[in-house]
Phi, psi and omega in degrees: 000121181268109179268115171268141171259116182249122181242130182274179185288332177267012175095353175300140176236128183229139167270133186236130170242108181280133178213098183267007176286338176235130187280077178202146174236133178240130177235129170243143179214153180213142176245137180293153180125261176082199187296334175300339180276353183297129181296145170305132182086348174233039175312141179098354182302309187292325178292315177302317182298313174304315179294349181256010187302328180242023181258046178104135182199143179065229181277359189255122169286181193301307179297320179297317183300309182291328173296316174306315183297320181292315182301322180285351181062032184249148171239137175212157184199165185217142183226131179263121172256171190301315190249347186213154170260113184250133182238153173218148177222143175231125187212165178263136188300327182293339186238026182293330172308304175304312184298311183295321173304317185288318179300322180295316179301313188295327176288314189264334184220057182295150185265314186052055174288159192285326179300305179295326174298313183298314181301308176302314182299319180297319182300314182292319180299316180302324179292319179299318176294330179288329177284349189289338178252010185272118182297324185289326179293314182301316188291322182296317184288318178295325180295317181301314189287327177291317182275337182246356177058238183258012176299150178304336178293345179276349186275144179293127183294335179282343187080191177241166176303314182294317182292321179290328178301334187261009172269120189256162176308322182292323173299316181296315180299318177289329180286324175300317180293328178291328187260321184276083181220159192287328189286345182249026189257140172232139183223136175226142184219132181220129173139210189274071182205142177260165187298317178299318180286325174294329180298317180292315178298334185294319177288327177300314192282308190252348196289339182264358174297157176300152182292320185233140179281153176244081180264143175285139182290136177233121188289148176297154176216147181246122182309139180276099186266192180067037175221157177253130180237129182232143173236094185278124189206154182265100180235152177280346179236137173251134174267132179232143179227133179235133182238126172246166180301153176243189177223153182283150179295346181266001181287152182299325184262026176302309184285330170301317181291325181295319180291324178295318174301316183302311183290325180297304187197003183277342187260023174061242186292351183244011181277163178297316182294316177304314186297313187281322182272322178262303188300310186283323193236352177067019185284344181202152175282320183223141176212140182197168179226150179211153179262117174265187180294333183224011179201166171253121192250128172248134179227147172194165174230145182211168171303139182302328183284351181247011190290323182293314179299315180292324169303312178300324180286317177303317182289328182289324179291322179297312182299314173300316175299324180292318185285320187249335184072177179285176171266158177300326183292327183287321183293321185292315179301317178302316180303311180301314176298306180304317181287313191284332181268351192300310185298323177291315184285319189258335193230040182273349184207165177296324182291318179292326178297315179300319176295323181294309183301324178297310176304324175292320173299315183302325182260022167066028180277158177283162171309323188266016183311313182298333180280324189281333194306306185299320178297319183294324184286315185297337182279339181298132180266164177298318178304316180292320181291323174292320176303319183292317181297310180304313181299318185258326183271000171279345177286158176282124178283158165276145187230134173243126180240118174245108182157199175297157181300142186301328184271005186269352181235150178282139179287000000 
């Protein structure tokens, strides 16, 4: 895969993968900021703004804008994530003038009319009300408060009924202006477009945005682990979630940790957790581990009368990994798995390639990361993976239990 770095006259930089075999262009873009920038008392701002992305821009109200979008054969959307506001656009090359024009309006001249605000806000509030009796949603909110305290990460990204009610059109315009600026922008483009055309389009789309973002400072936070969080409810199945420390993607032991996680629970049906929890004992249909930005997370569901037993086994597997690490055979298989499935999992379509390129930019990777990745994984030693396992899994995890009290059922 040939990744080109395209720089416009105004200094916008995009990563481009040309693919003229399919008549489609996918654009991914992201602005630094995200849900963590929601003002106190107006939680849900970023999510509401994202929901209004195609609800009118420039001279087009909501209905007119969406009709124009349909006529152009284009799809676009915006999503508020914890650290970023991420957008995507899919268009046909033959109609790119119209699609680029609409995207430019959505980026530079959102309307935030009261009617669409009220409608989208009502949809979000309806979801919030619906989640008020959902044990998993209740538990998720309790979990975030427990591990993040008063940090912005603990606040609900969708907001609350009260916080959403206080958001005005002027609030949204100010928030948009603070986030949508060139110095916090990342762009990835894949499909039937060449570098020269893209270079011109970049300035057309993004060149008139403010030069600098005005983000509120957000302190780093380390999740508070070593605690049990329970949401007790009478359910036939219990959900279990365990969190250990994670590592930053820039850390020297990142790939050692990735390999360790693959062996622990990331590789599906060949992982230790799958073998011990499902294959040997039939306690769960699914059990897995994943590395998030700040933690290693294990999740599973099991019959409520088996919850305590399942939790004990998961902890034992993690403890054994911390104390002994993987075997040489496991490490060899994990390397083969991570290298061999990468193209299938991440690079299977123009949209998935655009997502991957955007993710690499966000995490400050180089253009040649995809070429270096296999070599970096191949160089990891068994000693390094054992060290990563000991470093992370020796800690006491945070545990979330959603279901009957663990002591309330026979094991």
